[in-house]
Each structure stands twice: as structure tokens, then as C-alpha cells.
C-alpha positions as CSV (number, residue, x, y, z in Angstrom):
1,M,-2.7,195.1,31.3
2,L,-6.2,194.9,32.6
3,Q,-7.0,194.0,36.2
4,W,-8.9,190.6,35.4
5,E,-6.1,189.6,33.2
6,K,-3.4,190.2,36.1
7,Q,-5.8,188.0,38.2
8,L,-6.2,185.4,35.7
9,Y,-2.4,185.1,35.2
10,S,-1.6,185.2,38.9
11,E,-4.3,182.5,39.4
12,A,-2.7,180.2,36.8
13,G,0.7,180.9,38.3
14,A,2.0,182.6,35.2
15,S,3.2,185.8,36.8
16,N,6.4,185.6,35.0
17,V,4.5,185.5,31.7
18,T,3.0,188.8,32.8
19,N,6.0,190.5,33.7
20,D,7.9,189.3,30.4
21,I,5.0,190.7,28.2
22,E,5.0,194.2,30.2
23,A,8.7,194.4,29.7
24,A,8.5,193.6,26.1
25,L,5.7,196.3,25.5
26,L,7.7,198.7,27.2
27,A,10.9,198.0,25.2
28,E,9.2,198.6,22.0
29,V,8.0,202.2,22.7
30,L,10.1,205.4,23.0
31,V,8.7,208.5,25.0
32,I,10.1,211.7,23.8
33,R,9.3,215.2,24.5
34,W,9.0,218.5,22.5
35,P,10.4,221.6,24.0
36,D,6.7,223.0,24.9
37,G,6.4,219.8,26.9
38,E,4.2,217.9,24.7
39,I,5.0,214.1,25.0
40,M,4.8,211.8,22.3
41,R,5.2,207.9,21.9
42,M,7.1,206.5,19.2
43,P,8.3,202.9,17.9
44,A,11.7,202.0,19.3
45,G,14.3,202.5,16.4
46,S,12.6,205.8,15.4
47,T,15.0,208.6,14.1
48,A,14.7,212.2,14.6
49,A,13.2,212.5,11.1
50,D,10.4,210.2,11.9
51,A,9.6,212.5,14.9
52,A,9.5,215.7,12.7
53,W,7.6,213.9,10.0
54,R,4.9,212.6,12.5
55,M,4.4,216.2,14.0
56,G,3.9,217.6,10.4
57,M,7.2,219.3,10.2
58,D,9.6,218.9,7.6
59,G,12.5,220.8,9.3
60,K,16.0,221.2,7.8
61,I,17.7,221.4,11.4
62,I,16.8,218.9,14.1
63,F,18.2,219.5,17.9
64,L,18.1,216.6,20.3
65,N,18.6,217.4,23.7
66,N,19.6,221.1,23.0
67,Q,22.5,219.8,20.3
68,A,22.1,219.7,16.5
69,A,21.9,216.2,15.3
70,P,21.6,214.7,11.8
71,P,18.0,213.4,10.9
72,Y,18.9,209.7,10.9
73,V,20.1,209.4,14.3
74,Q,18.0,207.1,16.6
75,L,16.1,208.5,19.3
76,Q,16.4,207.4,22.9
77,D,13.8,207.1,25.6
78,G,13.4,210.6,27.1
79,D,14.9,212.7,24.3
80,I,13.9,216.4,23.8
81,V,13.3,216.9,20.0
82,E,13.2,220.3,18.5
83,V,12.6,220.9,15.0
84,R,13.5,224.0,13.2
85,M,12.6,225.2,9.7
């Protein structure tokens, strides 16, 4: 949120609204990481197959946190995703 928006909300006494908006926005986004260290944001509810597709890879084997996983598994914040051909 921009500084002037925070100031506007605080002057209006709506600091709880600001915190609620920030919490809602953070709940809708996952941050995942590839083994090479690249970080990607994905919408909440994304699957391992969604991450592979977004990277342009149509892999047959997907690893989440160094363990083989089916492509329909939902990602969690902080997961490490690796796609093998």
C-alpha cells in the first residue's frame, strides 16, 4: 500500500481496514521457489502442474520439497518446485 493511502486511512481512523486489506492480499498469493533459487508468485490454490505450465515446462515428474508429488497437489507458501522431463 502506498504511503499516502496509509496516511489517509490512519487519519480516517481506519487502520483495521488497512490491516484487513493487507492480510487478504497476502492470503491470495503463494511464493514458491525453483531449485536454482528463482522465486515465483502464484495464486493461492495453484497446483504443481500450474507452476510447471507457467515456467513453460510440461514435465512428467514433479518434485515438491525434494519429494516426488502428483501434479494435482496444491502448492503451499515456500514450497520448492522442481520439474523433470
